[in-house]
N, C-alpha and C positions, 0 to 999 in steps of 0.2 A: 715209531711208525713200525709195525714188524717188519723184518728183512725181507721176506717175501713179497710185500707190497711195494719196497723200494725198486724194484724188478720190472715194475709196470708203468708204463708211460701213464702221466697224467692224466685224468679225464678229460673230454670234451676240449683236446688240441684242436687249433684251426691248425690245417695242416695243407700245404700245397706241394704236390710232386711234379717234378717237370717231366715231360715224356713218359707220362704214368698210366698208359693204356696197354702197355706191351712189356713182356720180359721182367726185369728186375723192378721198374718202375710201377709196373701193376702189382707186382709182388708187395712192394712196399706200401703200396695205395690199398689194398685189401688187408695188409695186417695192422696198419691204423686203423681204419675203418671196424674191424675186427675189435680193436682194444676200445674202441668208444669215441676216436676221433672224428670229429667233422674233416672230410678230406675233399680237396677240389684237386683236379689234376688237369694237365694241358697235353695235349699230343698234337702231331702232324697227320697222324693216320685217323681219318673219320670213322671208319668201319670197326678199327680196335675201340674208339672211345664210345660208340654206340654198344658195342659189344659188352662192354664194361659196365656201363651203365646199366644195361639190362641184367646182366650176371649179379650185380652188387649195388642195387637199389639204394640210394643214400651219398652215393659219391657222385658229384657234380663233374662237369669237365668242359674245357674251352680246347676248339681248334686253335693252332698256333704254332709257326715256324720258330723254335728256340733261337734261331739264330737273326731274326729279324725285329729290332727294338720295337716297332710300331705295333707288332703281334704282340710280343711280350708286355707291352704298357695295356692292352686289349683285355691280356689275361689279368691284369690287376683292377681291372674294372669288374669283371667277373668276380674276383675273390673278395671284393670290398660288398658285391651284391648278395653273394652265396654265403660268405664267412664273416663278414662284418669286423675283418681283420685278420692278423696272421699270427701265429705261436712256432710254426715250426715250415722251415722253406728246405725242401728236399731236390737239390739243383742235379739233375739225374740225366739230362738230356746229353747224347753222344751218339755218333756214328763209328763204324769201324774203319774208315778211310780206306784209302789203296793199300794193297800190298805188292811192293814192287822195289827194285834197287832204286837208290835215291836219284839217279841220272835218267832213270825211267818214270819219275812222277811229274806230272804235267801241275803247272802252277794252279791251276784252277783247282784241281783235285786237292792239294796242298792246303788251299786257301777256305775251300769248304770244310774240310776236316778242323781248322783250327777254327772256322766260323760257329760252327756246331758245338763242338766240345769244350771250348774255351770263352768265346764271345758270348755266349748263351749263359755262362755262369756269371758273368760281369752285369748283361743285362738283368737278368732276373734279381741278384743280389743288390742292385743301385735300387731297384723298387720294393724289395722286401725289408732292407734294413730298416728303413723308418716303422714299418709296421712291427718290425721284431722289437724295436727299441720302445714301442708303445704298448706291447704286449703285458699283459697283469699277470702272465703266468709264469713258465720256466723257458724263454724262448731260445730257439737253437736252429743254426744252420748247419745241414749235413751237405756236403758236396760229394758226389761219387767220383773218383778217379778211376784207376785201375791199378792192378801189381805193374802193370806197364808204366805207371808213375814213380816206380821207385828201383826200376830195372831196365836195362837197355833192349832195346827190341828191333833185331835187323829186319829189314824189308818193312817195317810199318813205324817208320819215321815219322811220318805226320801225327799219327796216333798217341805216339809215347811222348813227342813233345808236348802234345796238347795236356795229356796227362800230367806229365811233371810238372806243368804251370799251375793245374789245379793245385797241387800240393803247396806250392809257392803264395797262390792266391788265400788257401786256407791258413797257412801259418800267419800271414800278415793280417787277414781278417781278425782271427782270434785277438791278436793284440790291439787292433783297434776297438775291437767291438765289445773286449772283456769288462772296462771299466763301466759299460751300459747293461753287463749282466746276460748279455748275449753269447752263447757260447758257439764255435765253430769248430767243426770237425770233418774229416776227409773219410770216406773207406774206400777202400783199396779191392776190390772184388778180384779174384785169380779167374781161372779158367772154369766158365759158369755154362754148365750143360744146358744145351737148346739150339734152337734153329741159329741163332746168330752164331754162336761157337762151330756149330758145324760149317758154315760159310766161311768162318775165318780159317780154319783147318784145311778146307778145300781149297781155298785161295793160295794158304803157304804151302801146301802139298804141290801145287801147280807149280809155284814159282821155283820151287828147290827141285823138283823133278822127283818126287817120289809119291806113292800111293796115299790114298786119303787114311788107309788103315794105319800105313805106319807111321804117318805124321800124326795121327791120333795118339798113337802109342807113345811118340816123343814128348807129347805134352805129359801125358800120366807118367811118364820115367823122370820129369822134372819135379814132379809134386812129392813130399815127403810123406804123406797120407795115401798117395796112389790113387786118389779119386778126384773127381770132379766136383765143385761146390753147386750149390743150387741157387735160386734167385731168393727161394725163403731163408736160407743162410744169411744173405745180405739183408734182406727186410728184418730179419730178428736182431741183428747188430744195429739198425736204425732205430728201431723199438727202444733197444737198450740204451743207445744215445741220448733219448729223450725221457728217460726213466730219471726218478730221484737218485738211484744208485749212481748214474751218471753227472750228478751235479757240479763234479770238480773235474768233470775232463772238458777239456778244451785246448784245441792245438793238436791234436791227435792225428794220426794217419794210420789208421786202423787196417792191416790186411785180413780180409776173409778168404784165404785161399789155399787152406791144407799145408802150408809153408811152401808155395812155389820156389824153389830155388834159384831159378835163372831162366831165361827167356831164349 
């Protein structure tokens, strides 16, 4: 096989992307679709789902709150109906959670962040793994964590805790599923430009008492390349991880962050 062909995902992969109608998830879903995959997404945002399906005909979707096990089960009914199996799970669902000192974070906010960011990874993995084991292709599970899964993050403790836990889950599943030929890796996006990051910057600026512009510059100053990454950068990494070139990559934690030095 020519080298350039090894960098492309295998054709007709059956792919499920959680929280796939907005942001990073939508970029990943579109990238796989453009590469010839059959893609199903789920999302809690009905308007975003409808918009994605109009803009990208061929992608199918389900309404679901990824933190609710029964709704995840319903997604897999749709996956079986639309795809007839699964070759790739991109476990992407997550929320920013609160920005506050630990003593000011209420239990409900803590639990909601862990439920969406971590429990969803479990709910989807437990249903996807039997399908991945039965895949006739090159099965892969990609967990989307965050650079906050390798660095401490003051005032964002629920978020960071959940993202570190995803790395532990990834490492453990890679060992567990390797004998079945299923590869498991995590992508750790850094400061990703877009509306969600704008909100994170504004909330942190308010918490520490500086202007939004000053806080944005603080983030950029922490990145060796002095620029934010894009959702498409993350999507490109997901495609690579499902290509023949990555056939021996498993248990890896890959930062896509321009070398974010600290948070």
